[in-house]
C-alpha positions as CSV (number, residue, x, y, z in Angstrom):
1,M,205.9,135.9,88.5
2,K,207.5,138.5,90.7
3,L,208.7,139.2,94.2
4,F,207.8,142.8,94.9
5,Y,207.7,145.2,97.9
6,T,206.6,148.7,98.6
7,K,209.6,149.5,100.8
8,P,213.4,149.1,100.5
9,A,215.3,146.4,102.2
10,M,216.1,147.2,105.9
11,K,218.3,144.1,106.4
12,W,220.3,141.8,104.2
13,E,217.7,139.1,104.3
14,E,215.2,141.4,102.6
15,T,217.5,142.3,99.6
16,L,216.9,140.9,96.1
17,P,219.5,138.7,94.5
18,I,220.7,138.8,90.8
19,G,223.4,136.6,89.4
20,N,225.0,135.2,86.2
21,G,226.5,132.1,87.8
22,S,229.8,133.8,88.7
23,L,228.9,137.4,89.6
24,G,226.2,138.2,92.1
25,A,224.6,141.3,93.6
26,M,222.2,142.0,96.4
27,I,219.9,145.0,95.7
28,W,218.8,147.0,98.7
29,G,216.7,149.5,96.8
30,D,217.0,152.5,99.1
31,A,215.9,155.7,97.3
32,K,218.4,158.0,99.0
33,K,221.5,155.6,99.1
34,E,221.3,152.5,97.0
35,C,223.7,149.7,97.8
36,L,224.6,146.7,95.7
37,G,226.4,144.0,97.7
38,L,228.7,142.4,95.2
39,N,230.2,138.9,95.1
40,E,232.5,137.1,92.6
41,E,232.5,133.4,93.0
42,S,236.2,132.8,92.9
43,L,237.2,135.2,95.7
44,W,238.4,133.0,98.6
45,S,240.8,133.4,101.4
46,G,243.9,131.2,101.5
47,Y,246.1,129.6,98.9
48,Y,246.7,126.0,97.9
49,H,248.7,123.9,100.4
50,D,248.4,120.3,101.6
51,K,246.3,120.0,104.7
52,N,246.4,116.3,105.1
53,N,247.6,114.9,108.4
54,N,250.5,112.6,107.9
55,K,250.2,111.0,111.3
56,A,246.5,110.1,110.9
57,F,246.9,106.5,109.6
58,E,249.1,105.4,112.4
59,H,246.2,105.9,114.8
60,L,243.5,104.2,112.8
61,E,243.9,100.7,114.2
62,E,244.0,102.1,117.8
63,C,240.8,104.0,117.1
64,R,239.1,100.8,115.7
65,R,240.1,98.7,118.7
66,L,238.7,101.3,121.1
67,V,235.3,101.4,119.2
68,E,235.1,97.6,119.2
69,G,235.6,97.7,123.0
70,E,232.9,100.4,123.2
71,A,235.4,102.9,124.5
72,F,233.8,105.6,122.4
73,E,235.0,108.6,124.2
74,Q,238.6,107.5,124.1
75,A,238.2,106.7,120.3
76,E,236.9,110.2,119.7
77,K,239.8,111.7,121.7
78,V,242.3,109.8,119.5
79,I,240.6,111.1,116.4
80,R,240.4,114.7,117.7
81,E,244.1,114.8,118.7
82,N,245.7,112.8,115.9
83,M,243.6,112.3,112.8
84,L,242.1,115.6,111.7
85,G,243.4,118.4,109.4
86,E,243.0,122.2,109.1
87,Y,239.7,123.9,108.5
88,N,238.7,125.1,105.1
89,E,239.2,128.7,103.9
90,S,236.3,131.2,103.4
91,Y,234.3,132.7,100.6
92,M,234.9,136.5,100.5
93,P,232.5,139.3,99.7
94,L,233.8,141.6,96.9
95,G,232.4,144.7,98.4
96,N,229.6,147.3,98.2
97,L,228.8,149.6,95.3
98,Y,227.0,152.7,96.5
99,F,224.8,155.2,94.7
100,T,224.2,158.3,96.8
101,F,221.4,160.5,95.4
102,D,221.0,164.2,95.7
103,H,217.2,164.6,95.5
104,G,214.4,165.3,97.9
105,E,213.1,162.8,100.4
106,E,209.3,163.1,100.0
107,I,209.1,159.7,98.3
108,K,205.9,158.2,97.0
109,N,204.7,155.3,94.8
110,Y,207.8,153.3,95.8
111,K,208.1,149.8,94.4
112,R,210.9,147.2,94.4
113,S,210.7,144.0,92.4
114,L,212.4,140.9,91.0
115,D,210.9,139.5,87.9
116,L,211.6,135.8,87.8
117,E,210.3,135.3,84.3
118,H,213.0,137.7,82.9
119,S,215.6,137.8,85.6
120,V,215.4,141.6,85.9
121,S,215.1,143.6,89.1
122,K,213.6,147.1,89.3
123,V,213.3,150.0,91.8
124,S,210.9,152.9,91.1
125,Y,209.6,155.8,93.0
126,Q,208.4,159.4,92.6
127,I,209.6,162.7,94.2
128,G,207.4,165.6,93.2
129,E,207.0,165.5,89.4
130,H,210.2,163.4,89.0
131,R,209.8,159.7,88.4
132,Y,212.9,157.6,89.0
133,T,213.6,154.1,87.9
134,R,216.5,151.7,88.3
135,E,216.8,148.4,86.5
136,Y,219.4,145.7,87.1
137,F,220.2,142.4,85.5
138,A,223.2,140.0,85.6
139,S,224.0,138.7,82.1
140,Y,225.6,135.3,81.7
141,P,226.4,135.9,78.0
142,A,228.0,139.3,78.8
143,K,229.7,138.2,82.0
144,A,228.5,141.5,83.6
145,I,225.9,143.2,85.7
146,F,224.0,146.0,83.9
147,I,222.5,149.0,85.7
148,K,220.2,151.5,84.1
149,L,219.1,154.6,86.0
150,Q,216.4,156.9,84.5
151,C,214.4,159.9,85.3
152,N,211.6,161.5,83.3
153,S,213.6,164.8,83.3
154,P,217.4,165.5,83.7
155,A,217.2,165.3,87.5
156,L,219.5,162.4,88.1
157,N,222.2,163.7,90.5
158,F,224.3,161.1,92.3
159,K,227.7,159.9,93.3
160,V,229.0,156.3,92.7
161,S,231.6,154.9,95.2
162,F,232.9,151.5,96.2
163,E,233.9,150.0,99.5
164,S,235.4,146.7,100.5
165,E,236.6,145.1,103.7
166,M,239.4,143.4,101.7
167,S,242.8,145.0,101.1
168,S,242.0,146.8,97.9
169,E,242.4,150.1,95.9
170,T,239.7,151.8,93.9
171,T,240.7,154.3,91.2
172,Y,238.0,156.6,89.7
173,S,237.9,158.2,86.2
174,L,235.3,159.7,83.8
175,D,234.9,156.2,82.3
176,G,234.1,154.5,85.6
177,L,236.1,152.9,88.4
178,K,238.6,150.1,88.7
179,I,239.2,147.9,91.7
180,T,242.3,145.9,92.5
181,G,242.9,143.9,95.6
182,V,244.1,140.8,97.4
183,C,242.1,138.3,99.5
184,P,243.4,137.3,103.0
185,E,245.9,134.5,103.3
186,H,243.7,132.9,105.9
187,V,240.3,133.4,107.6
188,D,239.2,131.3,110.5
189,P,235.6,130.0,110.3
190,S,233.1,132.1,112.2
191,Y,232.3,129.3,114.6
192,I,235.7,129.1,116.2
193,D,237.4,131.6,118.4
194,V,240.9,130.4,119.2
195,N,243.1,132.9,117.4
196,E,243.6,136.5,118.4
197,N,243.8,137.4,114.7
198,P,241.2,135.3,112.8
199,V,242.0,137.1,109.6
200,I,245.6,137.0,108.2
201,Q,246.6,139.3,105.4
202,G,249.5,138.7,103.1
203,D,251.0,138.4,99.7
204,K,250.0,134.7,99.2
205,G,246.3,135.6,99.0
206,M,244.3,135.6,95.8
207,K,244.7,138.7,93.6
208,F,241.5,140.2,92.1
209,H,240.3,143.0,89.9
210,A,236.9,144.4,88.9
211,G,235.4,147.5,87.4
212,L,232.4,149.6,86.7
213,S,232.1,151.1,83.2
214,V,230.0,154.1,82.2
215,I,228.3,153.0,78.9
216,K,226.0,155.9,78.5
217,C,225.4,159.2,80.4
218,D,223.4,162.2,79.0
219,G,224.5,164.3,81.9
220,T,227.8,165.6,83.3
221,I,230.4,163.3,84.8
222,E,233.1,164.5,87.2
223,K,235.8,162.5,88.8
224,E,236.2,163.0,92.6
225,E,238.8,161.6,95.0
226,Q,236.5,158.9,96.4
227,S,233.7,158.8,93.9
228,I,232.3,159.6,90.4
229,S,229.8,162.4,90.3
230,I,226.9,162.5,87.8
231,T,224.6,165.5,87.5
232,N,221.7,166.6,85.3
233,A,221.2,163.3,83.7
234,S,218.0,161.5,82.6
235,T,219.6,158.2,81.5
236,V,222.7,156.5,82.9
237,I,223.8,153.0,81.9
238,L,226.6,151.2,83.8
239,A,228.2,147.8,83.6
240,F,230.0,146.0,86.4
241,S,232.4,143.2,85.6
242,A,235.1,141.1,87.4
243,V,236.7,139.6,84.3
244,K,239.5,141.1,82.2
245,E,237.5,141.1,79.0
246,P,233.7,141.4,79.5
247,E,231.9,139.7,76.7
248,Y,229.7,142.5,75.6
249,N,230.0,145.0,72.8
250,P,229.8,148.6,74.2
251,S,228.4,149.7,70.9
252,M,225.3,147.6,71.4
253,S,222.3,149.3,72.9
254,Y,221.1,148.5,76.4
255,D,217.9,147.0,75.0
256,E,219.9,144.7,72.8
257,M,222.1,143.5,75.7
258,K,219.0,143.0,77.8
259,E,217.3,141.0,75.1
260,I,220.3,138.7,74.8
261,H,220.3,138.2,78.6
262,I,216.5,137.5,78.7
263,K,216.7,135.0,75.8
264,D,219.6,133.1,77.5
265,Y,217.8,133.1,80.9
266,R,214.4,132.1,79.6
267,A,215.9,129.2,77.6
268,L,216.3,127.5,81.0
269,Y,213.5,129.1,83.1
270,E,210.6,128.6,80.8
271,K,211.1,124.8,80.5
272,V,208.9,124.3,83.6
273,E,205.4,125.8,84.2
274,L,203.5,125.2,87.4
275,Y,199.9,126.5,88.1
276,L,198.2,126.1,91.5
277,G,195.7,128.9,91.2
278,E,195.5,132.5,90.4
279,D,198.2,134.9,91.6
280,N,197.3,138.0,93.7
281,D,198.5,141.5,93.8
282,L,199.7,141.6,97.4
283,T,203.4,142.3,98.2
284,T,205.6,139.2,98.9
285,D,206.0,140.1,102.6
286,E,202.3,140.5,103.0
287,R,201.7,137.2,101.4
288,L,204.1,135.5,103.7
289,E,202.5,137.1,106.7
290,R,199.0,135.9,105.6
291,L,200.4,132.4,105.1
292,R,201.8,132.5,108.6
293,K,198.4,133.4,110.0
294,G,196.9,130.3,108.3
295,E,195.4,131.8,105.1
296,E,195.8,129.9,101.9
297,D,197.9,131.1,99.0
298,N,198.8,128.3,96.7
299,S,200.4,130.6,94.1
300,L,203.0,131.6,96.8
301,Y,204.2,128.0,96.7
302,V,204.5,128.4,92.9
303,L,206.5,131.6,93.5
304,F,208.8,129.8,95.9
305,F,209.2,126.9,93.5
306,Q,210.2,129.1,90.5
307,Y,212.4,131.2,92.8
308,G,214.4,128.1,93.6
309,R,214.9,127.5,89.9
310,Y,215.8,131.1,89.4
311,L,218.4,131.0,92.2
312,L,220.1,127.9,90.7
313,I,220.2,129.4,87.2
314,S,221.6,132.6,88.8
315,S,224.3,130.8,90.8
316,S,225.4,127.8,88.7
317,R,226.2,128.0,85.0
318,Q,228.7,126.3,82.7
319,G,232.1,127.6,83.5
320,S,231.2,128.8,87.0
321,L,231.8,127.2,90.4
322,P,228.9,125.3,92.0
323,A,226.4,127.1,94.2
324,N,227.8,127.2,97.7
325,L,226.0,127.4,101.1
326,Q,224.6,130.8,100.1
327,G,224.6,130.3,96.3
328,I,226.9,133.2,95.4
329,W,225.5,135.9,97.7
330,S,227.4,136.6,100.9
331,W,228.1,139.8,102.7
332,Q,230.1,138.7,105.7
333,F,233.9,138.6,105.9
334,R,233.6,135.5,108.1
335,A,230.5,134.1,106.7
336,P,228.5,131.3,108.4
337,W,230.2,128.0,108.0
338,S,232.7,129.9,105.7
339,C,230.1,129.9,103.0
340,N,231.7,126.8,101.5
341,W,230.5,123.5,100.1
342,T,229.2,121.3,103.0
343,T,229.0,117.8,101.6
344,N,227.2,115.9,104.2
345,I,223.8,117.2,102.8
346,N,224.0,120.8,101.8
347,A,226.0,120.8,98.6
348,Q,224.1,117.8,97.3
349,M,220.7,119.3,98.2
350,N,221.6,122.4,96.2
351,Y,221.3,120.2,93.1
352,W,218.3,118.0,93.9
353,L,216.1,120.1,91.8
354,A,218.4,120.2,88.8
355,Q,217.1,116.9,87.4
356,S,213.4,116.9,88.2
357,C,213.0,120.6,87.6
358,N,214.7,120.5,84.1
359,L,217.9,122.4,84.9
360,K,220.6,119.9,83.8
361,E,222.5,122.9,82.3
362,C,223.3,124.0,85.8
363,L,225.1,120.8,86.7
364,P,228.5,121.1,85.0
365,P,230.0,123.1,87.9
366,Y,229.0,120.4,90.3
367,F,230.7,117.7,88.0
368,E,233.8,119.8,87.8
369,L,234.0,120.1,91.6
370,V,233.7,116.3,92.0
371,N,236.5,115.8,89.6
372,K,238.8,118.1,91.4
373,L,237.9,116.6,94.8
374,C,238.6,113.1,93.3
375,E,242.2,114.1,92.4
376,E,242.9,115.7,95.8
377,G,241.0,112.9,97.5
378,K,243.4,110.2,96.3
379,K,246.1,111.8,98.4
380,T,243.9,112.0,101.4
381,A,242.8,108.3,101.0
382,K,246.4,107.2,101.0
383,V,247.8,109.5,103.7
384,H,244.9,109.2,106.2
385,Y,243.8,105.6,105.7
386,N,246.2,103.8,103.4
387,C,243.4,103.1,101.0
388,R,243.1,103.1,97.3
389,G,240.7,105.4,95.5
390,F,239.5,108.8,96.6
391,V,238.0,110.1,99.8
392,H,236.4,113.3,100.7
393,H,234.9,114.3,104.0
394,H,232.3,116.9,104.9
395,N,233.7,120.3,103.8
396,A,235.2,121.7,100.6
397,D,236.5,125.1,99.6
398,Y,237.9,126.7,96.4
399,W,241.2,124.9,97.0
400,C,239.5,121.5,97.1
401,N,241.2,120.0,100.2
402,T,239.6,116.7,101.1
403,N,240.9,116.1,104.6
404,P,238.6,115.8,107.7
405,V,238.5,119.4,108.9
406,G,238.6,120.3,112.6
407,V,242.0,121.8,113.4
408,A,242.2,125.6,113.8
409,Y,245.0,127.5,112.1
410,G,248.2,127.3,114.2
411,V,246.8,124.6,116.5
412,D,247.9,121.0,116.6
413,H,244.7,119.2,117.5
414,G,241.0,119.3,116.7
415,E,238.3,121.4,118.3
416,E,236.2,119.9,121.1
417,E,233.1,119.1,119.0
418,S,234.9,118.6,115.6
419,V,234.7,114.8,115.3
420,T,230.9,115.0,115.2
421,W,231.1,116.4,111.7
422,S,234.7,115.9,110.5
423,M,235.2,112.1,110.9
424,W,232.9,111.2,108.0
425,P,234.7,109.8,104.9
426,M,231.5,109.4,102.9
427,G,231.2,112.9,101.4
428,G,233.0,111.9,98.1
429,A,230.9,108.7,97.7
430,W,227.7,110.7,98.1
431,L,228.9,113.2,95.5
432,T,229.6,110.4,93.0
433,S,226.0,109.0,93.4
434,E,224.7,112.3,92.1
435,L,226.8,111.9,89.0
436,F,225.2,108.5,88.3
437,R,221.8,110.0,88.9
438,H,222.5,112.5,86.2
439,Y,223.1,109.6,83.8
440,E,219.8,108.0,84.8
441,Y,218.0,111.2,83.9
442,N,220.1,111.9,80.8
443,P,221.3,108.5,79.4
444,D,224.5,109.4,77.6
445,E,227.0,106.6,77.5
446,E,229.8,109.0,76.6
447,F,229.1,110.9,79.8
448,L,228.9,107.7,81.7
449,K,232.2,106.4,80.4
450,D,234.2,109.7,80.5
451,T,232.8,111.4,83.6
452,V,230.9,109.0,85.8
453,Y,232.9,105.7,85.5
454,P,236.4,107.1,86.5
455,V,235.2,108.9,89.6
456,L,232.8,106.2,90.6
457,K,235.6,103.6,90.4
458,E,237.9,105.7,92.6
459,S,235.1,106.0,95.1
460,A,234.3,102.3,95.1
461,M,237.9,101.4,95.5
462,F,238.1,103.5,98.6
463,L,235.0,102.0,100.1
464,I,236.3,98.5,99.4
465,D,239.5,99.2,101.3
466,W,237.7,101.2,104.1
467,L,235.5,98.3,105.0
468,Y,237.0,95.6,107.2
469,E,235.7,92.3,108.5
470,Y,234.6,92.2,112.1
471,E,232.6,89.3,113.7
472,G,231.7,87.9,110.3
473,N,230.5,91.1,108.6
474,Y,232.1,94.0,106.8
475,V,231.8,97.2,108.8
476,T,232.8,100.8,108.7
477,C,234.8,102.1,111.7
478,P,235.2,104.7,112.9
479,S,231.8,105.7,111.8
480,T,229.7,108.8,112.4
481,S,226.1,109.8,111.4
482,P,226.2,113.5,110.4
483,E,226.0,115.4,112.7
484,N,224.2,113.5,115.5
485,K,225.5,112.1,118.9
486,F,224.5,109.3,121.2
487,K,225.1,108.6,124.8
488,A,228.1,106.3,125.5
489,P,227.8,103.7,128.3
490,S,229.3,106.3,130.7
491,G,226.5,108.7,129.8
492,A,228.9,111.1,128.0
493,P,228.0,112.3,124.5
494,S,229.8,110.5,121.7
495,S,229.6,110.6,117.9
496,V,232.0,107.7,116.9
497,A,230.7,104.2,116.6
498,M,230.5,101.5,113.9
499,S,228.5,101.1,110.7
500,S,226.1,104.0,110.7
501,A,223.0,103.5,108.6
502,M,224.1,106.3,106.3
503,D,227.5,104.7,105.7
504,L,225.8,101.4,104.8
505,A,223.3,103.1,102.5
506,I,225.9,105.1,100.6
507,I,228.2,102.1,100.2
508,R,225.4,99.9,98.9
509,E,224.4,102.7,96.5
510,V,227.9,103.4,95.2
511,F,228.6,99.7,94.7
512,G,225.3,99.2,93.0
513,N,225.9,102.2,90.7
514,F,229.3,100.9,89.8
515,Q,227.9,97.5,88.9
516,K,225.3,99.0,86.7
517,T,227.8,101.3,85.1
518,C,230.1,98.3,84.2
519,E,227.1,96.4,82.9
520,I,225.9,99.3,80.6
521,L,229.5,99.9,79.3
522,K,230.2,96.2,79.1
523,I,233.3,96.6,81.2
524,D,234.6,93.6,83.1
525,D,236.4,95.6,85.8
526,E,238.8,94.0,88.1
527,I,237.2,95.4,91.2
528,L,233.7,93.9,90.5
529,E,234.6,90.7,92.3
530,E,235.8,92.6,95.3
531,I,232.5,94.6,95.4
532,S,230.4,91.4,95.2
533,E,232.4,89.9,98.1
534,R,232.0,93.0,100.3
535,L,228.2,93.2,99.5
536,S,227.7,89.6,100.4
537,K,228.9,90.2,104.0
538,L,228.1,93.9,104.4
539,T,226.5,94.6,107.8
540,P,222.7,94.7,107.4
541,F,220.5,97.6,108.4
542,K,219.0,97.1,111.9
543,V,215.6,97.9,113.3
544,G,215.3,99.0,116.9
545,S,212.9,98.2,119.8
546,K,210.5,100.9,118.7
547,G,210.4,99.7,115.1
548,Q,212.7,102.5,114.0
549,L,215.7,102.3,111.7
550,L,218.8,102.3,113.9
551,E,221.2,105.2,113.2
552,W,224.2,103.3,114.4
553,N,225.1,99.6,114.7
554,K,223.5,99.4,118.2
555,E,220.5,101.0,119.8
556,F,222.0,103.9,121.6
557,E,220.2,106.7,123.4
558,E,220.4,109.8,121.3
559,C,221.6,113.0,122.8
560,E,219.3,115.1,120.7
561,P,216.3,113.0,119.5
562,G,215.0,115.9,117.4
563,H,218.2,116.4,115.6
564,R,218.1,118.5,112.4
565,H,219.9,115.9,110.3
566,L,218.1,112.8,109.0
567,S,221.2,111.0,108.0
568,H,220.0,107.5,108.7
569,L,217.2,107.9,106.3
570,Y,219.5,108.4,103.3
571,G,218.5,105.0,101.9
572,M,214.9,106.3,101.6
573,F,215.8,109.7,100.1
574,P,217.8,110.9,98.3
575,G,218.8,107.2,97.9
576,E,216.4,104.6,96.5
577,I,217.7,101.4,98.0
578,F,214.8,101.1,100.6
579,E,212.3,101.5,97.8
580,G,210.1,98.4,97.7
581,D,211.5,97.0,101.0
582,E,208.4,97.1,103.2
583,K,210.3,96.4,106.5
584,L,212.9,99.2,106.0
585,T,210.3,101.6,104.7
586,E,208.2,101.1,107.8
587,A,211.3,101.5,109.9
588,C,211.9,104.9,108.1
589,K,208.4,106.0,108.8
590,K,208.8,105.2,112.5
591,S,212.2,107.0,112.6
592,M,210.6,110.0,111.0
593,S,207.8,110.0,113.6
594,L,210.3,109.8,116.5
595,R,212.5,112.5,115.1
596,L,209.7,114.9,114.3
597,S,207.9,114.4,117.6
598,S,211.1,115.6,119.2
599,G,211.2,118.8,117.2
600,S,213.3,118.0,114.1
601,G,212.8,120.1,110.9
602,H,213.6,123.4,112.6
603,T,216.1,124.5,110.0
604,G,215.2,125.3,106.4
605,W,217.2,122.6,104.7
606,S,216.1,120.0,107.3
607,C,212.5,120.9,106.6
608,A,213.1,120.6,102.9
609,W,214.6,117.1,103.4
610,I,211.5,116.1,105.3
611,I,209.2,117.3,102.5
612,N,211.1,115.0,100.1
613,L,211.0,112.1,102.5
614,F,207.2,112.3,103.0
615,A,206.8,112.7,99.2
616,V,208.6,109.5,98.4
617,L,206.6,107.8,101.3
618,G,203.4,108.9,99.6
619,D,202.3,111.0,102.5
620,A,200.7,114.0,100.9
621,E,199.3,115.5,104.1
622,N,202.7,115.6,105.8
623,A,204.5,116.7,102.7
624,Y,202.2,119.7,102.4
625,H,202.4,120.4,106.1
626,Y,206.2,120.7,106.0
627,L,206.1,122.7,102.7
628,N,203.9,125.1,104.5
629,T,206.2,125.0,107.5
630,L,209.2,125.7,105.4
631,L,207.6,129.0,104.2
632,T,206.0,130.0,107.4
633,R,208.8,129.2,109.8
634,S,212.0,129.1,107.8
635,T,211.8,131.7,105.1
636,Y,212.9,135.3,105.1
637,E,211.0,138.2,103.5
638,N,212.9,137.8,100.3
639,L,212.0,134.1,100.2
640,W,215.5,133.0,101.1
641,S,215.5,129.9,103.3
642,A,216.7,130.2,106.8
643,H,218.8,127.8,108.8
644,P,219.0,130.5,110.4
645,P,221.0,132.3,109.1
646,F,220.4,132.2,105.4
647,Q,221.3,128.9,103.6
648,I,220.2,128.5,100.0
649,D,219.9,124.7,100.3
650,G,216.4,125.0,101.7
651,N,215.3,126.9,98.6
652,F,216.6,124.2,96.3
653,G,215.5,121.3,98.4
654,G,212.0,122.8,98.9
655,A,211.6,123.2,95.2
656,A,212.7,119.6,94.6
657,G,210.2,118.4,97.3
658,L,207.4,120.1,95.5
659,A,208.4,118.4,92.3
660,N,208.5,115.1,94.1
661,M,205.0,115.6,95.3
662,M,203.9,115.7,91.7
663,V,206.0,113.0,90.0
664,Q,208.7,110.5,90.9
665,D,210.8,108.0,89.0
666,R,212.4,105.6,91.4
667,N,213.7,102.0,90.9
668,G,212.1,101.8,87.5
669,E,208.6,102.9,88.7
670,I,207.1,106.2,87.5
671,K,204.6,107.6,90.0
672,I,202.2,110.4,88.9
673,L,200.9,112.6,91.7
674,P,202.3,110.3,94.4
675,A,201.8,112.9,97.2
676,M,199.2,115.4,95.9
677,P,197.6,117.3,98.8
678,A,193.9,118.2,98.6
679,Q,195.0,121.8,99.2
680,F,196.4,122.1,95.7
681,G,192.9,121.7,94.2
682,T,193.0,122.0,90.4
683,G,196.2,122.8,88.6
684,Y,198.9,121.6,86.2
685,V,202.6,121.3,85.8
686,K,204.5,121.1,82.5
687,G,208.1,120.2,81.9
688,L,209.2,118.1,84.9
689,R,211.8,115.6,84.1
690,I,211.9,111.9,84.8
691,K,214.6,109.3,84.1
692,N,215.7,108.1,80.6
693,G,215.5,111.6,79.2
694,K,211.7,111.9,79.5
695,T,209.5,114.9,80.3
696,V,206.1,114.8,81.9
697,D,203.1,117.2,81.9
698,I,200.3,116.6,84.4
699,N,196.8,118.0,85.0
700,W,194.7,117.4,88.0
701,V,191.2,118.4,89.1
702,D,190.2,118.7,92.8
703,G,193.4,116.9,93.8
704,E,192.8,114.0,91.5
705,L,194.7,113.1,88.3
706,N,192.9,114.2,85.2
707,S,195.5,113.5,82.5
708,Y,199.3,113.3,81.9
709,R,201.7,113.0,79.0
710,I,205.2,111.5,79.0
711,Y,207.3,112.5,76.0
């Protein structure tokens, strides 16, 4: 199971990623000048400081009265000018490690590959009689990236150097190189352009260090001013690390360290096996091109599925940070959307495959992030809304600020479009739902009591206080539906209304999850009565004149009917509250039809969401169609998902969608092959997970169930 190519990467979206959860590298594979783009997960601009807006709460009632009077534009103006806080900080690239080779250029038999079964990348080629190979792997046990360069004769002649855009210093020695530096104090998001100096350097930035060690070299090493020179070698082994004490023994052989790495990786990877037909010997880019031309290649879907699992193992391990918008792989100083955690779909989608695809070991970083946001979010709930509990909005960074972001550095009001995404206090609630879902798949009452219950209670308390009674029902206001807009009565675009369908679905889910938690733990919590009272009068979902589920509390005309977000369908997926409700299920189907007929699904993650929605609706034909669309329209040559640009959520969401086509466990009902397309012919899957700690193996013949086993 490999990605492989017969040419080096010509652009970043063709490079091959390796990672150990914390440390990542992108391998270009050029024969003449190799480049490893390096990342370390904790390198972020900024420093901790409170970004809450102390004047926000005093404008909340004014905003609500304006929405009630359908003065939507004025309400949005109040929010933009008075109720938002500063933008998040940015994930920083560590830099580039270069290997500049002194050999001929008549290259033949070139091959570059990434072995998903062993998490090892290789580059090989021949010049004359000399055969060169490079091998790379990122070891979680060793907390290091290992690089082995070989030649069949002592003809390895190259220089090693390091470059970084950050303020840093590199010192070279016969033992390797050492890097020290400091991240910027502040970096503006790439999508705003209001400051003359979007990058601010200073002493408050995060300090960092890293280094490359020469473990073995049978040639000559010389120190130069800006590089290390190695000549007349046949084997060179290097280790790159960004921790003070790498967890490997230099006296161990390379093969021993590689064996430890592979054993650790395969303990996770080999838990799931999927077969959809024989593999072929074409390069990955050739296979993608053939698929785009309409040819069949079921094993390419398998490669994409296992690649998603590989990427999560490589970017999210115990002790690391969660996978961000680009996992851990980013090369830009001002990366798209700051390469942060976007919590109105993207951060959650990153972990959709963790349960069903048997990777629960990758979830602890997610849990830790939610806990940190919970603590910070208690301050934001009080300052911004005078509510109990915790709130988080749509963006998070390393510093875990929870305010609604939309104000540029040094500016006293929000950006023009900022309310559309920022004024959404449901991010924390959605995050807690994923914690409860982990309990459903892995029933551990200690985890439920110690991890889920405290956070879920804080979220429920915020939602209790956030709701208020209006015309006999509890409503949310101001309310947005990420990240869509409607036409106000004046015809102007607006994003602020009342009781969006997504708000209502998340609230019902969180309240329901808390009730179940208390029942399981036999806790008679004091807020249960408040929850029951809110649920009894919570605004119901509404169906529009076309039979569609309304996205807001009224039937507005959408500004963008084919919008990429499908926020109002949350109750169908990833939520389960519409399951079994025929009226709302049909309304979801109609909403899907309307959205897709207007061009939705044009981003990778949006397409992945659509696959999952059609899967839970039992629509095999459309689930397959959008799986195919994800690969043919929204996938780069290295199988990364494209927004565009690259966002890793489409990889994770797409893998989850494929799993949902094969098995589902929703609202107490297990469905085997609920959306099996005829195109998948005869095949099998082993190791998918369902709720209550169960695993399932399934075999099918000509698209029909042959046998299955739950254990």
